[in-house]
N, C-alpha and C positions, 0 to 999 in steps of 0.2 A: 130667530134662533141663532145662538152663537156657541162656538166651541172655545172654551177657555182653557189654555194650557197653564195650569196652576202649579207653581213651585210648592211642593209639599214640605220642603225643608229637609234637613239632614237626617232626621229620624225621630227626634223628640216631638210628640204630637202638639206641644204648645209652641213650637217654633214655626208654625205656619203663620202667614200674615193675616191681619184682620180682613183684608180684601179677599185673600184666598179662601178663608173660612166662609166668608159671605157667598162666594161663588159656589163653594161646595154645598152649602146649606140650601141653595135655591135652584140647584140643577137636578132635574129628574133622571139624568143619566150620568154615571160616573165611570170612567175608565181609569184603572190604576194598575201598577205593578205590584202584585201580591207579595213578592219577595222583598220589596223595598219600602213600601208605604205602611206606616203603623196602622193596625186595625182600629185604634182609638179614633183616628181621623174619619174612618168610614161611618162611625157612629154619629157623625155630624151631618150626614146626608139626610135629605127629607124622607118622610115615610113613603114607602112604595118605590123607592129609587131602583133603577135598573143598574146593577153593578156588573162590571165586566173586568175580570182579572186578565191583564194583557201579558202576563209573565211568559206564557207559552204561545202567544199569538204571533203570526207573521205581520209584516207591515200591511199587506193587502187585507188581512182579516181585521186589523185595527181600523183601516180606512172604511171597510164595509160597515162596521159598527157606527162610525162617525156619520157616514152618509145616511144610514138608516135613521139615526136620531134626527138628522136634519129634515129628512122627508116627513118625519112624524111631528116636526115643529118643536122639538125638545132641545133646551139648552144642555150643553155637555160640560162637565168638569173633567178635564183630562189631567189627572194628577201626575206630576213629574217629580222624582226624588231630587232633593236639593233645589237648584235653580234651573229653570228651562234654558238659560243662556249657555250652559256648559255641559257638554256630553249628554244631551237629553234626547237626541234624535227628533227634535221638534222640526228642524228644517225640512226633512223628508216628508213629514206628515203635512205640514202646511203647504208644501208644493202641490200635494194632491188635493187639499181642500181648495186652494186657489183655482185649480183646474176644474173643479166641480162648482165653483162660485159659492162656496160655503164660507160665511164670515167667521173670523176667529180673532182672538186676542191673547196676549200673554200677561199673566199675573206673576211677577217675580217672587222668588222665595229666598230663604237663607241657604247659600251654597255650602257644600261639604267642606271646602277648604276653609271657610270662615269658622265653621264649627270646630274644625281641627285646630285652628289657631287659638280659639277660645279654650279648648282643652289643654293646649300647651301653655296657656297663659302668656302668649307672646304676640307682639305686633309683627306682621310680615314685612313691614317697611320701617326699619329702625334707622334714624339718621346716623350717618357715619359708619353703619354696619352693612346695610342692604337697602336699596331703594327701588329695586325692580323685582317683579314676581312673574314667573312664567308658569302658566297652567298647561300641562301637556299630559300625554299618556304613553303607555307602551304600545308598540305597533304589532307585536306578535299576536297571531290568532285574531286579528281585527282588521278594520279598514286600513289600507296602507297610508302612511303619513305623506303629505304633500312634499314636494322637493324643497329642501332647505329647512325642514322642520324635524330633523332626526334628533334623538336624544343626544347624540354626539355633538350636534351643533349647539344645543341649549346648554350642555354641560360646559362647553368651552366658552360660552358667552358670559358666564358669571351670573351673579344675582341669586335669588331664591327660586328653587324649583319645587313645584307642587305637582306630583304625579298621581293621576287617577288610573284606575284599571291596570295597575302594575304590580300589586303586592304579590300575586302568584308567581311572578318572575323576579322577585326581589334580588336574588343572587346575580342574575344576568344584568339587571338594571345597575346594580352596584359596580359590576365589572366595567360597564360602559362609562359610568361616571368617574371611576378611578383613573381612566385614561387622561382626564383633564383636571381632576380635583384631588387634594391630598387625602390620605387615609384618615386623617384627623378631622375631616369635614363633619360638622354635626348633622345628624339625621334623626328624624322622628317619624314613627308610623302611628297613625291614629285610626283605629278600626271602630266602626259603628259610632262615630262621633255624635255626642249629645244624648245617646241612648243610655238606658240603665246598665247595659252590659258593655259600655265603652271600654276599649283597651288602648293604653298609651304606652308605646315603647320608645325609649330614647337610646341613642348610641352614636356611633360614627360610621363612616363608610367602611371602616375596618371590621366592625362587629355587628352591624344592624341586621344583615341577612341571617346570621345565626340566631339572633334574638327573635326574629320573625318566625323562623322555623321552630324554635323551641316553644313559642307561644301558640303555634299552629294557626296563625292568622293567614287566611286564604282569600278573603273577599271583603267587600264593603269597607275599604280602607284607602287612605291617602298617604303618600310618602312626601315628607317635607324635608328639603335638603338645603343647607346653607348656614352661614354664621349667625343668622337671626334666631335660629332654633334655641330657645331657652337662654339667650344671652342677657346679661345684666349690664353690658357695656353699651356704648353709643354716646353721641353728643345730643344736647338739647336742640330741638327744632327751631328754625327761624320764626315759625308761626307765633310763638309766645315770647320771643326774645324782647328784652327791654330795649335793645338796639334797633328794633324794627320800627320804621316810620309808620305812625298811625294817624289817620285823619282826625 
């Protein structure tokens, strides 16, 4: 019996990986966040599957479900929105599985920031424009950020910022960024990336908070900040340069 933490992708049901879909189709138990995982994916579960919506469960209640499946000898597909590597709460669940000697593995998925970049039709690492990407979040009403990882630090460091779990406080986030970046800094907000009801808002630090408020975007969104947002500039990469030595 194995618990598989499966990246369900950013929202579109066809953006789950083949491996993830296989895990889903062969697991008699499936735990999922009802508010984030598309119902079309659940249709891929096997007949008689035991479905558990974790949207309102505590960590202890989730752990109880996982341990019960283990005791019954059932494989589990634990669907995580996006990719389990980023803001998925997988670490705290696997610590408890390790303590109970329950085997587990991770099946990666398409992260929300990648779907957002696709919606923006942009590369997040454009030569000559931006070559670093920081994935972070807003610390308000959430677990405190470790020392040295405040938004103030990342804003001053430069590069492209991708903020998760921050759109509800867009005005406050913009205020923090404006302490280190110009009002003209390009910003985009992508809500429900890859879904049929996807929303893309473009602007700058001067006006993006107003655009977000006007569109009433409150959740399931990422904020992308930096010159790479929608740029048509940049230099050619060394990778395909005729001047690059090739064996």
